N, CA and C of each residue as an Amber inpcrd file, in Angstrom:
protein
   240
   5.4690000 -29.0300000  -5.3940000   4.1740000 -28.7060000  -4.9230000
   3.8620000 -27.1010000  -4.5500000   2.5910000 -26.5520000  -5.1670000
   2.3990000 -25.2910000  -5.0370000   2.2280000 -24.5690000  -3.8950000
   2.7230000 -23.6600000  -3.1920000   2.7880000 -23.1120000  -2.0410000
   1.2530000 -22.6390000  -1.9270000   0.3950000 -22.5520000  -0.5430000
  -0.6560000 -22.0490000  -0.5200000  -0.7100000 -20.5760000   0.3370000
   0.5780000 -20.2140000   0.5290000   0.9140000 -19.0070000   1.1930000
   1.1150000 -17.7550000  -0.1800000   0.5560000 -16.8030000  -0.2340000
   0.7970000 -15.8180000  -1.2060000   2.0200000 -14.9520000  -1.0900000
   3.0750000 -14.9330000  -2.0380000   4.3910000 -14.1180000  -1.9270000
   4.1250000 -12.9790000  -1.2080000   4.9930000 -12.5540000  -0.5960000
   5.0430000 -11.0700000   0.1360000   5.5780000 -10.0940000  -0.7960000
   4.8550000  -8.9220000  -0.3670000   5.3160000  -7.6280000  -0.9560000
   5.6500000  -6.6770000   0.3980000   6.3870000  -5.6500000  -0.4610000
   6.6980000  -4.8570000   0.6660000   6.0000000  -3.6600000   0.4200000
   5.5840000  -2.9300000   1.4680000   4.8140000  -1.8370000   1.6210000
   5.1440000  -0.5150000   2.4870000   5.3370000   0.6510000   1.9660000
   5.8660000   1.6360000   2.8000000   4.8280000   2.9490000   2.7650000
   4.8290000   3.5740000   3.6710000   4.1860000   5.0500000   3.7510000
   5.2580000   5.8940000   4.1580000   5.2840000   7.3450000   3.5830000
   6.1690000   8.4290000   3.6200000   5.2800000   9.5520000   3.3010000
   5.8620000  10.6600000   4.0360000   5.5880000  12.0970000   4.0280000
   5.8420000  12.4640000   2.5370000   4.9190000  13.1010000   1.6320000
   5.3570000  13.7070000   0.3460000   5.9450000  14.8990000   0.4990000
   7.2860000  15.2700000   0.1740000   7.9710000  16.4400000   0.1690000
   7.6060000  17.4710000  -0.5520000   6.7610000  17.1580000  -1.5490000
   6.2540000  18.3420000  -2.3700000   5.1510000  18.9950000  -1.9150000
   4.3580000  18.1070000  -1.1800000   2.9800000  18.1660000  -1.0900000
   2.7800000  19.0700000   0.6000000   1.3350000  19.1520000   0.7570000
   1.2440000  19.8620000   2.1530000   1.7110000  19.2180000   3.2100000
   1.6550000  19.1670000   4.4710000   2.2570000  18.8130000   5.4720000
   1.4550000  17.3280000   5.9110000   0.1110000  17.1840000   5.4600000
  -0.6710000  16.0740000   5.6520000  -0.4530000  15.3630000   4.4770000
   0.3550000  15.4030000   3.4980000   0.1990000  14.6370000   2.0120000
   1.3860000  13.3530000   2.8220000   0.4260000  12.1400000   1.9720000
   1.2700000  11.0360000   2.4420000   1.2620000  10.0800000   1.0680000
   2.8380000   9.6240000   0.9740000   2.8090000   8.7110000  -0.4380000
   2.7470000   7.0600000  -0.0100000   1.9150000   6.2700000  -0.4520000
   1.8830000   4.8400000  -0.1800000   2.6940000   4.2460000  -1.2140000
   3.3070000   3.1060000  -1.0380000   3.8290000   2.3570000  -2.0250000
   3.6490000   0.8120000  -1.7890000   3.7240000  -0.0690000  -2.9130000
   3.5140000  -1.5500000  -2.4740000   3.8580000  -2.1760000  -3.5660000
   5.0700000  -2.8450000  -3.3610000   5.9660000  -3.6870000  -4.4350000
   6.2320000  -5.0140000  -4.2110000   5.8620000  -5.8290000  -5.3070000
   6.2040000  -7.0870000  -5.3630000   7.2700000  -7.3810000  -6.6390000
   7.2810000  -8.5590000  -6.5020000   7.9880000  -9.1080000  -7.8760000
   7.4200000  -8.9390000  -9.0460000   6.0190000  -8.8010000  -9.1570000
   5.2900000  -8.5500000 -10.3470000   5.1780000  -7.0610000 -10.7610000
   5.5390000  -6.2480000  -9.8480000   5.3650000  -4.5080000 -10.2270000
   4.8660000  -3.7680000  -8.8430000   4.6140000  -2.5900000  -9.2340000
   4.8910000  -1.5010000  -8.2990000   3.8170000  -0.6370000  -8.4310000
   3.1060000  -0.4320000  -7.4000000   1.9060000   0.3880000  -7.5390000
   2.1700000   1.4130000  -6.2990000   1.7160000   2.7640000  -6.7940000
   1.7310000   3.6890000  -5.5320000   0.6590000   4.6190000  -5.6170000
   0.1220000   5.2070000  -4.2190000  -0.7580000   6.3760000  -4.1100000
  -0.3550000   7.6980000  -3.5750000  -0.8480000   8.6830000  -3.6920000
  -0.6820000   9.7250000  -2.9660000  -1.8200000  10.1510000  -2.5140000
  -1.9980000  10.3480000  -1.0140000  -3.3510000  10.7790000  -0.5860000
  -2.8520000  12.3400000  -0.0220000  -3.6780000  13.2690000  -0.5010000
  -3.8600000  14.4060000  -0.2990000  -4.9170000  14.8360000   0.5930000
  -4.3100000  16.0450000   1.9010000  -5.4890000  16.2870000   2.7540000
  -6.6680000  16.7280000   2.1360000  -7.9160000  16.4710000   2.8350000
  -9.2740000  17.2160000   2.2500000 -10.0940000  17.1940000   3.3720000
 -11.2910000  17.4310000   3.1300000 -12.1300000  17.9220000   4.2980000
 -12.4430000  16.2320000   5.2720000 -12.3500000  15.2600000   4.7510000
 -12.3850000  14.3090000   5.3640000 -11.3160000  13.2970000   5.6510000
 -11.0970000  12.3940000   6.2930000  -9.5840000  11.9320000   6.3090000
  -9.8940000  10.3000000   6.2150000  -9.0220000   9.5400000   5.6820000
  -8.9150000   8.2530000   5.2180000  -7.8650000   7.4900000   6.2240000
  -8.3010000   6.4350000   6.8680000  -7.2720000   5.7830000   7.8120000
  -6.5180000   4.8910000   6.8570000  -5.1720000   4.6740000   7.5810000
  -4.2290000   3.5650000   6.7320000  -4.6730000   2.4880000   6.3290000
  -5.6520000   1.9380000   7.2080000  -6.2070000   0.8200000   6.7530000
  -7.0410000   0.7840000   5.5580000  -7.9190000   1.7000000   5.1810000
  -8.6240000   2.0950000   3.9970000  -7.6350000   2.4810000   2.7690000
  -6.7270000   2.8250000   2.8920000  -5.8550000   3.2270000   2.0680000
  -4.8300000   2.0470000   1.5080000  -4.5810000   1.0300000   2.5290000
  -3.8280000   0.2680000   2.2310000  -4.8550000  -0.9330000   1.6280000
  -6.2370000  -1.0180000   1.6590000  -7.2750000  -1.7540000   1.1290000
  -7.3640000  -1.3800000  -0.3040000  -7.2980000  -0.0970000  -0.6350000
  -7.7640000   0.4560000  -2.1200000  -6.4500000  -0.0190000  -2.5120000
  -5.1870000   0.8150000  -2.1330000  -4.0170000   0.1630000  -2.9220000
  -3.8700000  -0.9360000  -3.1620000  -4.0590000  -1.9570000  -2.3980000
  -3.8410000  -3.4630000  -2.5180000  -4.8880000  -4.0980000  -3.6420000
  -6.2990000  -3.7180000  -3.8750000  -6.9870000  -3.9970000  -4.7160000
  -6.6370000  -3.7100000  -5.9860000  -6.1140000  -2.2500000  -6.2980000
  -5.2990000  -1.6480000  -7.2670000  -4.4580000  -2.1870000  -7.7810000
  -3.4820000  -2.4830000  -6.8860000  -1.9540000  -3.3300000  -7.3490000
  -2.9150000  -4.8760000  -7.8540000  -3.6550000  -5.6820000  -7.2320000
  -4.0750000  -6.8560000  -7.5820000  -4.3290000  -6.7310000  -9.2270000
  -5.3900000  -5.8570000  -9.2340000  -6.0210000  -5.6980000 -10.3330000
  -4.8680000  -5.3200000 -11.7410000  -4.0640000  -4.6480000 -11.3540000
  -3.0870000  -4.1340000 -12.3240000  -2.1280000  -5.0030000 -12.5750000
  -1.8140000  -5.9100000 -11.5400000  -0.6350000  -6.8310000 -11.8890000
  -0.9940000  -8.0740000 -11.7240000  -2.3320000  -8.6380000 -11.5540000
  -3.0010000  -9.7790000 -11.4080000  -2.1800000 -10.4270000 -10.5830000
  -1.7990000 -10.3020000  -9.5470000  -1.2330000 -11.1010000  -8.8510000
  -1.8700000 -10.9840000  -7.3530000  -1.6220000 -11.9350000  -6.4290000
  -2.2850000 -11.9040000  -5.2130000  -1.1620000 -11.9690000  -3.8440000
  -0.3490000 -11.0570000  -4.0370000   0.8150000 -10.8430000  -3.2790000
   0.1770000 -10.1070000  -1.8770000   0.5480000 -10.5370000  -0.9950000
   0.1740000  -9.7900000   0.4940000   1.2480000  -8.8000000   1.0480000
   1.0160000  -7.6880000   1.5130000   2.2860000  -7.0250000   1.9320000
   2.3290000  -7.1620000   3.4540000   3.4790000  -6.8870000   3.4250000
   4.2090000  -6.8290000   4.8720000   4.7940000  -5.3560000   5.1430000
   3.7440000  -4.2920000   6.0440000   3.7790000  -3.2530000   5.9420000
   4.6220000  -2.6910000   7.1840000   5.4910000  -1.4380000   6.8540000
   6.4490000  -1.1950000   7.9560000   5.8930000   0.2570000   8.3480000
   6.9230000   0.9590000   9.0780000   6.3250000   2.5610000   9.3950000
   5.1040000   2.3500000   9.9880000   4.1890000   3.3680000   9.7190000
   3.0310000   3.7510000  10.3990000   1.8490000   2.5340000  10.2260000
   2.1050000   1.8640000   9.0540000   1.4150000   0.8620000   8.7490000
   1.6600000  -0.6520000   9.2380000   2.5340000  -0.6360000  10.4210000
   3.0150000  -1.8160000  10.8630000   1.6820000  -2.5990000  11.3850000
   1.6060000  -3.9510000  11.3840000   0.6390000  -4.6740000  11.8390000
  -0.8320000  -4.4410000  11.1800000  -1.0270000  -3.6550000  10.0510000
  -2.2930000  -3.6470000   9.4450000  -2.6060000  -5.0450000   8.5240000
  -1.5610000  -6.1360000   8.2970000  -2.0390000  -6.9700000   7.5190000
  -2.8940000  -8.3300000   8.2200000  -3.9140000  -8.3900000   7.4430000
  -4.6140000  -9.0110000   8.1550000  -4.3840000 -10.4860000   8.0510000
């Protein structure tokens, strides 16, 4: 029987050591592959939820999966 629950993916956010202090690296990894994004500071700011949604859409498009992340660190609790 096929499960109705999508597989889990691990996601994390960390400071980017080579960038300015506000630079953050987002990573989403599942059994299908790994996607990452680097958010550099600019005139405006994107919230973690916006970055999460953009990275998730990019990951699904690239790897053709529907895994749902379990976030840790500052992204905890953002899974809808």
